[in-house]
N, C-alpha and C positions, 0 to 999 in steps of 0.2 A: 865513899863509904865502902863499896866493894871493889876488889881489884878487877882488872880486865879479865883475868882468867876465871875468877869466881863468877863474874857476869856471864862469860862464855858458857860455863858449866850450867848455870841456872837457865840460860836461854835454851840449851839443848834439853835440859830436864823438863822445861815447860812444853817442849815439843813432843814429849813422851819417850825420849831416848832413855835406854837403860844405862847404868854406870859403865858397862862394858862398851857400849856403842859410843858413849861420850868419850871414854878413854881412847878408843880407836880413832875417832874423828879428830881429837885434839893431840894425838900422839903422846899420851901420858898413860900411866898405869891406873888400874882401878883403885888402887890404894891412894894415889894422888887425887883422883876424882873425889874419893871419900873425904880426904883432907880438905879440899876446896869447899865441899858441901858443908862439912862441919863448921868451917870458918864462916861461911855465909849464914848458916843457922844462928851462930853466936852473934854476928853483927846485926842480923835482922830480928833477933830475940824471938826465934820460933823453934819448933821441935819436929816439924814434919816437912816433907818435900812440898806438899800442897800449900802449906802455910808460907813457906819460903817463896814460892813462885807468886802467890797472891800478894804477899807483902812487897816483894820486889816490883811487881806490876803497879801496885798502889803508889810506890815511890818513883815510878817511871824509870826504874833502873834497867829494865829489860830492853828498853829502846836503844841503849848504848850498844848492846850486843847484836842488835838486829840490823845494823847498818851494813855489815859484811858477814858472810858465813864465817863462823868461828874458826873453821879449819883453814881459812885463808889469811887470818890475822895472826900476827906473832908479836 
């Protein structure tokens, strides 16, 4: 459902990271972070970060990104 990168972004978002911190950790721009978040919102049919994290957790999608720190996965 979500790409690996969208999952990485949501995992970091669920940990309270800002878009800037997410971009830095993943080596992508804030604009790209925003794009991944918008795509995740659309796929999860939500409109807020809290709703996206909640819905992803309900679907057990955050577990996929928890296996390894996102900054070490490529």
